VORO-698241 format. One line per 5 residues: for each residue z, x, y of C-alpha. Coordinates in pm, 1 decimal. Layout:
<rs>
Z:X:Y; ...
</rs>
This chain:
<rs>
4033.1:1888.0:4353.1; 3781.6:2012.7:4608.9; 3695.2:2379.2:4659.4; 3647.0:2519.8:5006.7; 3379.0:2790.8:4995.9
3359.5:3093.0:5220.5; 3065.8:3051.1:5458.1; 2874.4:3248.1:5719.5; 2590.8:3114.6:5936.0; 2325.6:3243.4:6173.8
2028.8:3102.2:6360.0; 1663.8:3189.6:6322.1; 1426.8:3255.4:6611.0; 1335.7:2886.7:6642.9; 1694.2:2763.1:6632.4
1701.8:2662.0:6264.5; 2037.9:2727.8:6101.2; 2083.4:2932.1:5783.4; 2413.2:2922.2:5594.4; 2539.3:3158.9:5323.1
2832.5:3043.1:5112.2; 3024.2:3182.9:4814.9; 3319.4:3084.1:4599.8; 3203.1:2736.3:4497.8; 2936.9:2777.4:4228.0
2889.3:3021.4:3937.7; 3226.1:3188.2:3985.7; 3217.0:3374.1:3652.6; 2925.9:3585.6:3771.1; 3014.9:3916.3:3935.6
2866.5:3776.9:4256.7; 2711.4:3444.3:4353.0; 2599.2:3278.9:4674.9; 2418.5:2970.7:4799.7; 2175.0:3020.1:5086.8
2066.7:2705.7:5267.7; 1809.5:2628.7:5535.4; 1741.2:2260.5:5596.2; 1724.0:2097.9:5252.8; 1615.6:2421.3:5084.8
1890.8:2581.1:4874.2; 1881.6:2900.7:4669.2; 2144.8:3003.8:4414.8; 2166.3:3380.2:4360.8; 2384.1:3532.2:4087.5
2435.8:3888.7:3970.5; 2612.1:4032.4:3666.9; 2642.0:4397.3:3563.5; 2779.2:4533.0:3239.4; 3089.4:4748.4:3266.5
2958.6:5013.3:3027.1; 2642.4:5217.8:3087.8; 2324.1:5162.2:2889.3; 2288.2:5413.7:2607.2; 2030.6:5691.2:2624.8
1873.6:5615.4:2961.7; 1885.0:5790.7:3297.5; 1742.0:5515.1:3518.0; 1867.3:5183.9:3659.3; 1819.1:4897.7:3405.7
1778.9:4625.2:3668.4; 1605.5:4293.6:3595.5; 1524.8:4046.6:3873.4; 1412.4:3689.0:3809.9; 1315.0:3436.6:4073.8
1264.6:3079.5:3949.9; 1194.9:2741.1:4109.0; 1341.0:2425.2:3952.2; 1102.8:2128.6:3962.3; 1396.9:1887.2:3987.4
1491.1:2043.1:4320.3; 1168.5:1901.3:4460.7; 1175.7:1574.2:4267.8; 890.6:1674.4:4035.1; 827.0:1685.9:3661.7
701.2:2012.8:3515.3; 348.4:1994.9:3377.5; 250.2:2053.6:3017.6; 348.5:1890.3:2691.6; 714.7:1997.6:2686.6
791.7:1892.3:3045.4; 1031.6:2178.1:3107.5; 1028.0:2501.7:3300.8; 876.0:2772.5:3083.8; 758.2:3126.1:3152.1
745.5:3227.5:3519.1; 434.5:3148.4:3719.4; 247.0:3418.6:3910.5; 408.8:3286.8:4228.5; 755.2:3337.3:4077.0
663.1:3683.6:3945.3; 540.2:3791.8:4288.5; 862.8:3669.5:4449.5; 1066.8:3853.2:4185.4; 885.3:4172.6:4286.2
952.8:4105.5:4654.4; 1324.7:4100.5:4571.8; 1323.4:4393.0:4327.8; 1131.6:4647.5:4535.2; 1362.7:4669.8:4840.0
1685.3:4629.0:4639.9; 1628.0:4880.9:4359.7; 1638.8:5199.6:4577.2; 1978.6:5097.7:4722.7; 2179.0:5138.9:4401.1
2348.7:5474.4:4338.0; 2112.9:5710.1:4153.1; 2375.4:5775.9:3883.5; 2451.2:5409.7:3807.3; 2301.6:5314.0:3469.0
2469.8:4985.4:3369.0; 2244.0:4690.1:3300.7; 2215.4:4449.3:3597.1; 2076.0:4097.4:3581.5; 1993.1:3928.6:3909.8
1881.1:3563.5:3915.2; 1761.5:3376.3:4223.5; 1689.5:3007.3:4165.0; 1553.1:2742.5:4398.3; 1779.1:2444.5:4328.3
1670.8:2224.5:4619.1; 1341.3:2226.2:4807.4; 1239.2:2138.0:5160.6; 876.8:2045.4:5232.8; 880.6:2256.1:5549.5
1080.7:2562.7:5439.5; 921.7:2841.8:5233.8; 1199.5:2946.8:4991.6; 1055.3:3294.7:4934.6; 1162.1:3384.4:5290.3
1527.8:3354.1:5183.9; 1514.7:3500.7:4832.5; 1595.2:3864.6:4914.7; 1868.7:3753.9:5156.9; 2031.6:3555.0:4875.8
2004.0:3839.5:4623.1; 2146.7:4095.4:4864.5; 2435.3:3866.1:4959.7; 2525.1:3810.1:4593.1; 2542.1:4187.1:4540.3
2747.4:4245.0:4855.1; 3015.2:3987.2:4762.5; 3048.9:4146.5:4415.7; 3222.7:4465.8:4307.1; 2894.5:4623.1:4190.6
2816.4:4951.2:4369.4; 2535.5:4878.4:4614.8; 2429.8:5056.6:4931.3; 2320.1:4740.2:5108.5; 2288.7:4498.0:5261.9
1914.3:4449.3:5280.0; 1726.7:4137.8:5382.6; 1374.9:4012.0:5416.2; 1181.4:3787.2:5653.8; 828.3:3656.0:5682.1
660.8:3715.9:6016.7; 338.0:3538.4:6112.8; 121.7:3554.4:6423.5; 24.0:3202.4:6523.8; -183.2:3143.1:6837.6
-102.4:3496.2:6951.2; 276.1:3462.4:6908.7; 492.7:3614.8:6636.3; 703.4:3361.1:6444.6; 987.7:3450.7:6205.9
1000.7:3252.5:5879.3; 734.7:3001.2:5989.3; 716.8:2654.8:5839.6; 479.5:2628.0:5544.0; 219.0:2429.8:5738.8
228.3:2682.9:6024.1; 126.2:2972.1:5797.8; -216.4:2815.4:5739.0; -322.0:2885.0:6099.2; -183.8:3240.7:6116.3
-408.4:3547.5:6140.6; -127.4:3780.7:6024.7; 141.6:3712.2:5764.5; 380.9:3991.4:5663.9; 690.0:3999.8:5445.4
918.7:4273.8:5576.7; 1238.7:4396.9:5407.3; 1487.9:4627.5:5577.0; 1847.5:4737.5:5604.7; 2029.1:4751.1:5936.9
1870.1:5089.9:6001.1; 1552.1:5123.7:5797.9; 1235.3:4949.0:5686.3; 1228.4:4930.3:5305.2; 916.8:4728.2:5222.3
617.1:4563.0:5389.0; 360.2:4338.0:5224.1; 110.4:4088.8:5357.4; -240.0:3984.4:5451.4; -424.3:3980.9:5781.9
-754.8:3882.9:5937.6; -876.6:4228.0:6040.9; -588.5:4309.8:6275.4; -524.6:4643.2:6444.0; -269.6:4903.1:6338.7
-79.1:4843.4:6664.6; -49.3:4469.6:6597.1; 86.3:4537.8:6250.1; 347.7:4779.6:6384.9; 455.0:4526.3:6646.1
501.1:4261.9:6375.8; 718.3:4499.5:6170.7; 939.2:4579.3:6470.0; 987.8:4209.8:6556.0; 1072.6:4134.1:6193.0
1331.6:4413.8:6184.0; 1522.0:4265.6:6477.6; 1570.1:3939.6:6286.0; 1659.5:4125.1:5966.7; 1943.9:4303.1:6148.1
2098.0:3961.2:6225.0; 2075.2:3859.2:5859.4; 2224.1:4186.1:5734.8; 2516.9:4149.7:5973.7; 2576.7:3794.7:5847.8
2592.4:3931.4:5490.8; 2845.7:4196.2:5596.7; 3058.2:3933.5:5774.8; 3054.1:3714.9:5463.6; 3144.5:4003.6:5230.6
3434.1:4100.1:5459.4; 3594.0:3762.7:5377.8; 3565.6:3816.4:4999.6; 3851.4:4016.6:4853.4; 3657.9:4120.4:4541.4
3388.3:4296.0:4742.9; 3630.4:4529.2:4920.5; 3685.3:4749.3:4615.0; 3374.5:4851.0:4422.6; 3409.7:4927.6:4053.3
3454.1:5285.9:3945.3; 3208.5:5431.2:3698.7; 3102.0:5755.1:3534.4; 2756.8:5714.2:3382.6; 2648.6:6076.5:3378.8
2790.1:6395.4:3234.4; 2650.0:6695.2:3416.4; 2654.2:7069.7:3358.9; 2637.3:7245.7:3695.0; 2593.8:7588.6:3534.0
2292.7:7466.2:3333.2; 2144.7:7302.9:3643.4; 2164.8:7630.7:3831.2; 2027.9:7819.0:3532.5; 1722.7:7590.9:3517.3
1663.6:7626.7:3888.7; 1688.2:8004.4:3882.4; 1451.8:8036.2:3588.3; 1195.5:7770.4:3676.3; 1177.5:7700.2:4051.0
948.1:7986.4:4152.2; 721.1:7927.4:3853.2; 692.9:7556.4:3937.3; 617.0:7638.5:4300.7; 341.2:7876.8:4193.2
195.1:7620.9:3949.8; 194.5:7355.7:4221.9; 27.8:7593.8:4465.6; -261.6:7661.9:4225.9; -410.8:7325.0:4318.4
-547.3:7224.2:3978.5; -742.7:6898.2:4015.4; -718.4:6810.2:3644.8; -414.8:6593.9:3579.4; -368.6:6686.3:3213.4
-411.0:7059.2:3272.3; -163.7:7043.0:3560.0; 87.0:6854.9:3344.8; 40.2:7106.4:3064.7; 116.9:7393.5:3304.2
451.2:7242.4:3405.8; 534.5:7153.7:3043.9; 473.6:7515.7:2945.6; 728.1:7633.5:3205.9; 983.0:7383.6:3075.1
922.7:7473.9:2709.2; 950.3:7843.8:2790.4; 1295.4:7784.9:2937.1; 1406.5:7575.8:2639.7; 1293.0:7853.1:2405.7
1511.0:8096.9:2599.0; 1824.7:7902.3:2510.7; 2031.5:7989.3:2208.1; 1988.9:7769.3:1903.1; 2327.5:7610.9:1967.6
2254.9:7535.4:2334.7; 1904.7:7414.4:2254.4; 2046.4:7153.7:2020.1; 2314.9:7032.7:2259.3; 2161.1:7079.2:2604.0
1789.9:7000.9:2570.2; 1828.5:6650.5:2716.1; 2013.8:6771.2:3024.3; 1783.0:7070.1:3063.7; 1476.0:6844.3:3071.2
1640.8:6625.3:3332.9; 1729.6:6925.2:3551.5; 1380.5:7067.0:3506.5; 1231.6:6740.2:3633.4; 1447.5:6769.6:3946.4
1347.1:7134.4:3996.8; 979.0:7049.7:3947.1; 1000.3:6775.4:4209.4; 1179.2:7000.0:4458.9; 928.3:7280.2:4410.0
626.3:7051.5:4456.5; 774.4:6877.9:4762.0; 867.2:7207.4:4926.7; 523.1:7350.4:4851.3; 352.7:7055.5:5020.7
574.6:7083.5:5328.4; 539.4:7461.5:5355.3; 174.7:7509.8:5258.6; 38.4:7177.2:5390.0; -156.5:7159.9:5065.8
-162.6:6925.1:4768.8; -107.5:6943.6:4395.4; -481.4:6919.5:4336.2; -570.7:7161.8:4616.0; -673.9:6901.1:4874.7
-583.3:6896.8:5241.0; -322.4:6641.8:5346.2; -580.6:6396.3:5482.6; -855.8:6464.1:5228.5; -985.4:6186.6:5003.5
-1086.1:6269.7:4645.7; -1456.8:6277.3:4550.3; -1609.4:5929.7:4517.9; -1898.3:5793.9:4316.5; -1995.2:5433.6:4254.4
-2262.2:5223.0:4085.5; -2359.4:4854.9:4092.3; -2542.9:4625.4:3850.6; -2400.5:4823.1:3558.7; -2345.5:4525.1:3327.3
-2666.2:4321.9:3279.3; -2487.1:4015.7:3144.2; -2237.9:3975.5:3430.7; -2312.7:3782.3:3749.2; -2216.4:4096.9:3941.4
-2062.4:4431.2:3846.4; -1962.5:4766.2:3991.8; -1802.1:5095.1:3892.6; -1588.9:5269.3:4153.4; -1447.8:5612.9:4075.1
-1227.8:5817.2:4306.1; -1102.1:6139.7:4154.0; -943.1:6048.0:3821.8; -909.3:5677.0:3904.0; -1182.5:5437.5:3791.7
-1232.9:5062.0:3805.5; -1502.2:4861.6:3626.4; -1513.3:4528.2:3806.1; -1706.9:4212.5:3720.7; -1787.7:3889.7:3904.6
-1821.9:3550.3:3737.8; -1951.9:3252.1:3935.3; -1849.6:2900.6:3841.4; -1820.0:2544.2:3967.6; -1535.4:2321.0:4085.2
-1452.2:2264.2:3720.0; -1357.5:2634.0:3696.6; -1108.5:2624.0:3985.3; -755.2:2737.6:3906.9; -505.6:2453.4:3924.7
-171.2:2544.3:4080.0; 112.4:2305.0:3997.7; 437.9:2471.7:4095.1; 771.7:2326.2:4193.6; 692.1:2384.3:4562.0
326.6:2482.9:4592.2; 44.7:2273.7:4444.2; -329.8:2282.7:4487.2; -642.5:2459.9:4366.0; -781.9:2807.9:4406.3
-1152.4:2889.7:4393.3; -1101.4:3266.5:4429.5; -932.3:3438.8:4136.3; -872.8:3810.9:4085.1; -734.4:3965.4:3767.0
-629.8:4329.5:3732.9; -594.1:4490.0:3389.1; -421.8:4822.2:3323.4; -465.9:4929.1:2957.8; -264.9:5226.6:2824.1
-575.1:5439.3:2755.2; -639.3:5459.6:3130.5; -361.9:5720.8:3150.3; -433.4:5877.9:2811.3; -142.7:5700.8:2640.7
-117.3:5515.2:2310.6; 138.7:5237.4:2339.0; 178.3:4866.7:2274.4; -12.7:4639.9:2513.4; 160.3:4305.4:2542.8
88.0:4021.4:2783.8; 6.4:4061.4:3149.5; 273.0:4277.2:3312.5; 442.4:4207.8:3644.8; 278.9:4521.0:3780.1
-66.0:4388.2:3686.7; 9.9:4057.2:3858.9; 131.1:4236.3:4171.6; -162.0:4478.1:4196.9; -409.8:4196.2:4136.3
-251.1:3986.1:4409.5; -275.6:4273.9:4658.1; -646.6:4319.2:4585.7; -702.1:3942.8:4612.2; -534.8:3937.5:4955.2
-750.1:4230.0:5064.5; -1079.8:4059.4:4977.6; -999.9:3696.8:5061.3; -1040.9:3727.0:5442.6; -1405.8:3841.3:5412.0
-1524.9:3570.2:5173.8; -1765.8:3309.2:5310.6; -1597.3:2990.5:5426.6; -1601.8:2697.0:5185.5; -1894.7:2525.9:5351.7
-2110.0:2837.4:5313.1; -2050.9:2910.9:4945.9; -1975.6:2648.3:4679.2; -1881.2:2883.9:4394.9; -1553.4:2940.7:4218.6
-1535.9:3320.7:4197.5; -1346.9:3522.4:3937.5; -1311.2:3897.2:3991.3; -1184.1:4108.3:3700.2; -1091.1:4473.5:3748.5
-1047.2:4679.0:3432.7; -888.2:5014.0:3510.0; -1055.5:5269.0:3282.2; -890.3:5577.9:3432.9; -580.2:5600.8:3646.8
-425.9:5875.3:3852.0; -301.4:5687.3:4154.7; -439.4:5411.6:4378.4; -588.3:5196.5:4103.5; -524.1:4879.5:4306.0
-719.9:5032.7:4593.3; -1002.0:5122.6:4354.6; -1001.3:4754.9:4256.9; -1054.3:4655.4:4620.1; -1349.1:4895.0:4656.5
-1506.7:4799.4:4324.6; -1446.8:4432.1:4402.4; -1634.9:4462.0:4730.9; -1932.1:4629.6:4565.0; -1936.9:4379.6:4278.1
-1927.0:4081.2:4516.1; -2220.3:4222.2:4711.6; -2404.9:4296.8:4386.6; -2353.9:3931.9:4286.4; -2517.8:3818.2:4610.4
-2199.6:3671.6:4762.4; -2242.6:3690.5:5139.7; -1911.4:3853.3:5230.1; -1858.7:3904.0:5603.1; -1796.6:4279.1:5578.1
-1721.6:4537.9:5308.3; -1354.0:4617.3:5242.0; -1204.0:4943.7:5118.9; -847.9:5048.7:5043.1; -644.7:5367.1:5043.9
-291.8:5457.6:4929.2; -86.7:5677.8:5162.4; 211.2:5890.0:5065.0; 488.3:6075.1:5243.7; 703.9:6378.1:5174.3
987.2:6452.3:5414.0; 1305.0:6656.2:5418.2; 1445.4:6472.1:5717.3; 1302.4:6720.3:5967.3; 952.7:6813.1:5858.9
712.6:6564.0:5700.7; 366.7:6544.3:5547.7; 157.6:6226.8:5532.8; -74.6:6230.2:5230.7; -402.8:6038.3:5207.7
-524.1:5893.2:4877.0; -219.2:5990.8:4672.7; -215.1:6097.2:4309.1; 10.8:5936.0:4053.3; 238.0:6242.8:4066.0
253.5:6227.3:4445.4; 353.7:5860.8:4423.2; 630.0:5950.0:4176.7; 774.9:6243.1:4368.0; 702.6:6119.4:4720.1
902.4:5910.7:4964.2; 651.5:5636.8:5040.5; 372.5:5438.1:4877.4; 175.5:5267.0:5152.7; -143.4:5085.3:5052.3
-373.4:4971.5:5333.5; -700.0:4778.8:5298.9; -947.2:4673.9:5562.5; -1294.6:4662.3:5712.2; -1440.8:4875.6:5989.4
-1275.5:4635.6:6234.0; -921.1:4599.0:6105.2; -660.2:4562.7:5831.5; -686.1:4281.3:5576.0; -383.0:4357.1:5354.0
-104.4:4607.6:5302.4; 182.1:4693.6:5069.5; 445.3:4954.5:5152.9; 751.3:5074.0:4963.6; 990.0:5328.0:5115.5
1221.0:5545.8:4905.5; 1409.7:5728.2:5183.3; 1649.7:5631.2:5457.2; 1527.3:5655.6:5811.4; 1148.9:5633.6:5844.6
1069.4:5678.5:6215.1; 804.6:5447.4:6357.5; 604.8:5748.9:6476.4; 567.0:5857.7:6111.1; 455.7:5507.1:6018.0
209.6:5509.3:6306.8; 60.6:5840.7:6192.2; 30.8:5707.0:5838.7; -161.3:5403.8:5966.6; -400.2:5612.0:6176.5
-459.4:5852.2:5887.2; -515.9:5553.0:5658.7; -774.8:5415.6:5899.9; -970.6:5740.5:5893.9; -959.5:5746.3:5513.7
-1059.0:5380.9:5491.0; -1365.2:5438.0:5710.3; -1464.0:5744.2:5506.1; -1448.4:5541.5:5183.5; -1652.2:5258.6:5338.4
-1919.0:5511.8:5431.9; -1930.8:5643.8:5074.6; -1956.2:5289.2:4938.8; -2245.2:5208.3:5173.9; -2449.5:5482.2:5008.3
-2445.8:5268.6:4692.1; -2479.0:4923.0:4849.0; -2450.5:4854.5:5221.6; -2483.0:4475.0:5226.9; -2490.9:4180.2:4985.7
-2800.6:4134.1:4772.3; -3037.0:3870.6:4908.5; -3014.6:3651.8:4598.6; -2799.6:3584.1:4295.7; -2874.9:3738.9:3957.1
-3152.8:3555.1:3769.0; -2904.6:3431.6:3507.8; -2636.4:3325.7:3756.0; -2582.8:2953.1:3807.3; -2742.5:2807.5:4118.9
-2536.3:2555.1:4309.0; -2672.3:2319.9:4569.9; -2407.0:2125.9:4756.4; -2464.0:1778.9:4902.0; -2223.2:1588.8:5123.7
-2242.5:1210.6:5108.9; -2049.6:921.5:5260.4; -1745.8:814.9:5061.9; -1895.4:469.6:4996.7; -2176.0:620.5:4786.1
-1950.0:809.2:4540.5; -1927.5:510.6:4306.7; -2304.3:456.2:4321.9; -2372.9:817.2:4218.0; -2123.7:800.9:3931.5
-2217.9:452.1:3816.7; -2015.3:215.8:3594.9; -1828.2:425.3:3342.5; -2017.0:735.1:3460.5; -2347.0:588.2:3334.7
-2566.7:698.5:3624.5; -2433.0:1053.5:3664.4; -2449.1:1113.0:3288.9; -2807.6:985.8:3274.8; -2901.9:1213.5:3566.1
-2752.6:1515.7:3389.0; -2939.4:1434.8:3067.4; -3277.3:1383.6:3234.3; -3260.7:1670.9:3486.1; -3065.6:1927.6:3280.3
-2836.9:2000.0:3578.7; -2457.2:1982.5:3580.0; -2332.3:1749.9:3853.8; -1974.0:1769.0:3981.5; -1849.9:1523.2:4243.4
-1514.8:1485.9:4421.7; -1377.4:1324.6:4733.2; -1255.6:1562.5:5005.5; -1139.7:1446.5:5348.7; -1314.8:1112.7:5322.1
-1648.2:1260.6:5210.5; -1815.5:1297.2:4874.3; -1881.1:1662.3:4788.5; -2144.9:1702.9:4517.0; -2221.4:2034.0:4344.0
-2548.8:2043.3:4150.6; -2548.7:2339.0:3910.2; -2830.5:2488.0:3706.0; -3009.2:2816.0:3644.3; -3339.0:2626.0:3689.9
-3462.0:2538.1:4040.5; -3676.4:2246.9:3918.1; -3371.8:2097.8:3748.8; -3171.8:2117.4:4072.7; -3457.2:1971.7:4279.2
-3489.7:1676.0:4043.0; -3117.2:1601.9:4063.0; -3116.0:1636.9:4442.6; -3404.4:1390.0:4469.1; -3226.4:1138.7:4246.8
-2900.6:1163.0:4440.2; -3072.7:1139.7:4776.6; -3247.9:830.9:4648.1; -2914.6:673.6:4555.3; -2743.1:764.8:4879.2
-3030.0:694.1:5118.0; -3009.3:373.9:5324.2; -3310.6:139.5:5284.7; -3485.2:54.6:5613.9; -3677.1:-262.8:5702.4
-4048.7:-192.2:5729.5; -4044.4:94.7:5479.4; -4272.6:96.5:5177.0; -4134.0:193.7:4835.8; -4294.9:277.5:4501.9
-4068.5:66.1:4282.2; -3999.5:-34.4:3925.9; -3989.4:-392.1:3801.0; -3647.4:-429.0:3637.3; -3643.2:-798.4:3536.0
-3857.2:-1112.3:3554.2; -3720.7:-1448.0:3667.9; -3895.5:-1789.1:3711.3; -3865.6:-1751.2:4088.6; -3969.7:-1384.5:4115.9
-3893.2:-1032.1:4003.4; -3605.0:-794.9:4070.2; -3741.3:-458.1:4173.7; -3557.9:-123.8:4200.5; -3666.4:37.5:4528.6
-3414.8:324.2:4499.6; -3185.6:437.7:4219.0; -2917.3:172.3:4198.7; -3071.1:-43.3:4473.6; -3260.2:-358.6:4376.0
-3420.4:-634.4:4580.0; -3586.0:-967.9:4511.0; -3962.6:-989.5:4513.8; -4002.5:-1367.1:4540.0; -4290.6:-1526.6:4350.2
-4443.1:-1625.2:4683.9; -4448.1:-1258.6:4796.4; -4631.0:-1117.5:4495.4; -4986.7:-1212.3:4591.5; -5163.2:-1417.9:4857.2
-5294.8:-1652.8:4590.6; -5062.5:-1907.8:4435.4; -4902.1:-1788.6:4109.7; -4777.4:-2026.2:3841.0; -4588.7:-1762.7:3640.1
-4461.0:-1422.9:3747.6; -4552.6:-1290.4:3402.3; -4920.0:-1358.8:3479.0; -4913.0:-1068.0:3728.3; -4608.8:-850.1:3652.6
-4411.8:-733.6:3353.3; -4089.7:-532.6:3319.3; -4142.2:-160.8:3368.6; -4444.5:-195.4:3599.5; -4455.4:46.7:3892.9
-4564.8:-133.2:4209.9; -4557.8:-65.5:4581.4; -4350.0:-306.7:4790.1; -4233.6:-331.8:5147.5; -3879.9:-410.7:5263.0
-3932.7:-702.5:5502.0; -3571.4:-811.0:5562.6; -3203.2:-744.7:5481.1; -2972.6:-1046.0:5468.5; -2699.2:-989.9:5729.2
-2429.9:-1163.7:5524.4; -2498.2:-1056.0:5168.7; -2687.4:-733.3:5236.5; -2954.7:-837.2:4985.7; -3302.5:-690.8:5019.2
-3608.2:-915.2:5066.2; -3928.2:-751.5:4941.5; -4297.9:-828.1:4964.7; -4596.5:-700.2:4774.0; -4861.5:-924.6:4923.2
-4821.1:-785.5:5277.2; -4962.4:-460.3:5143.7; -5266.6:-645.0:5004.2; -5561.7:-771.2:5214.0; -5564.6:-1144.9:5288.0
-5836.5:-1344.8:5104.2; -5996.6:-1460.4:5435.6; -6016.8:-1100.9:5560.6; -6160.8:-992.8:5229.1; -6434.5:-1265.4:5245.9
-6519.5:-1180.2:5605.4; -6550.3:-812.9:5521.9; -6772.0:-895.8:5220.2; -7007.0:-1118.7:5426.1; -7035.1:-858.7:5698.7
-7114.4:-585.7:5450.7; -7380.5:-803.3:5275.3; -7572.2:-881.3:5596.2; -7565.4:-530.6:5743.9; -7622.6:-309.1:5442.0
-7979.3:-280.1:5297.9; -7844.6:-148.6:4971.8; -7638.5:-355.8:4730.7; -7439.5:-46.8:4621.0; -7100.3:-3.1:4799.2
-7026.5:324.9:4978.6; -6772.3:573.8:4848.3; -6529.6:476.9:5124.9; -6560.8:107.0:5036.7; -6505.7:175.0:4669.4
-6194.4:373.2:4746.1; -6061.9:98.3:4972.8; -6126.3:-171.7:4713.9; -5966.5:31.4:4444.9
</rs>
């Protein structure tokens, strides 16, 4: 029996067809769809419990994006040969789904939701992450789960000056702007991407073009859901029990006090938090013992809402901030480089109550990160890790493995710095940047960008330009709005936007934006970008007071790398049989030598902290890879003696025959009478056999002929009164 699924299709900008279908696979899930473009297929499923989670007042949503190796005809790596924990690529895609979808659930819905998006078939040209949010949103819309969607997501790239929606994977490599944009039919929900120093206007244009395509995708989701009977009636729920009288009581007692506390402009986070806690505790103390026991939980929740309203209204009315700053004012900045003597580069960057200690480690090709995913494979020589320990916010809690937030923030900082790194041919190092957040009160990922720039310059890496970053916020009531520069953690929590922008003096290198409200006009977004530019330039100026350009040289203890490029045919000669030659070179010179073939060339990295060690290795390798020329003289080593002559090494790995007749002008009975193994002699390359390529050598051509020697002796005897030879003659004879 065959099943006929419900399908809906649309076309992308370049004419490629995308199909969404439901009703064929995973029918026991609350909602499931297959999204297909070319041979790429994603299965998205969603299930939500009927009962609410106990004791929580937030949305317990989990989103997992996974890629099956079988869908691309590959075996997973590792001993177990099965998909294991998610890769960083999968974590980042999970976040790209989660961030635009989470705000669209009802605020009072607290049942656990599990959303899985799985790549079940791959296409070498199609990037599956471009379809992941579309699939997740469609699965929700065909279910009976309350959801204020649809939302969808596209990737927009500028290639040769033209904007392309969902470009092929190979096309992205030549783009100077790549953005992932998520939106509903009406509003932008999320933006994330990297750029090569583009203008604010170009970024806005890319967002607008992306939104037009997203509207087509959202309409396709609505048309599909309209054909699914289950989606027409959303499930009823009651996950909150409220007390309107208590809510009003909290507001009456606490709003004015919260407004006044917010208006004080206390720059100390803990003191500010203590002031609001005191207002809350005072109200709780005013309750009767019976009400305090039964209503404390609800009262704290209502107080949080009142506190947020008071702070937001204060900012809009007073055009001032929680810490007393102006709307566009950046917190005080101080920075320091070369703080850690043992690191290859280090920097401290502190902005207000946010601080990053960042280190640089320089390595070789052997330190490159290997990427072996179901779709993407390769190597990375630029690695950035971001760590966020609990003590950075004054908390004591369990620190497990690397969190998704840490992966996401690290990836944003990596994207920000990557465009200014030297090109591969200019710097041979594998670079690891590690940002440890020691204090946090907002914008710690942007502090990582600033500290990373300073640390790279301290390490002597010749970056093209310094990069800084700033986090922008927004508070709006639908009519009035305030754009906030360099937001605090509290302003991120209570605000309507978190918009991180990084760049140089000449343009934007990366961004990440999350919107929490419906209807963000483009003019507000434009103001936020212009205000971010001013803040970014201010921060760059402050950073330049510490270090304006990269140090001229690496740290004394940093590894030196000299890179040689040789013809492919010489790779085997440098390595030698079983690695004999390269191992011997490493032992005798003390340098580490790494060689690989890239694009038909041999790329050799010679690594050592000692210049003499590198020079010795370079000389040896150049000797191996140099091409012998007829007529050239070589200081050579006798390798073996034969009855007919001697084999002589004129270059490492290159031997020629010195025939017995070419050793001396006089006749020689035995080669051993003149030469022995290990002797160093000077020879001349007199011919190269055209067929075999063998080298013909001569020693005697560098020696005077006996007749010439006799003639010179007779002439000297008759003309010189003294029997003692001159200094010049002695030198010549010697």
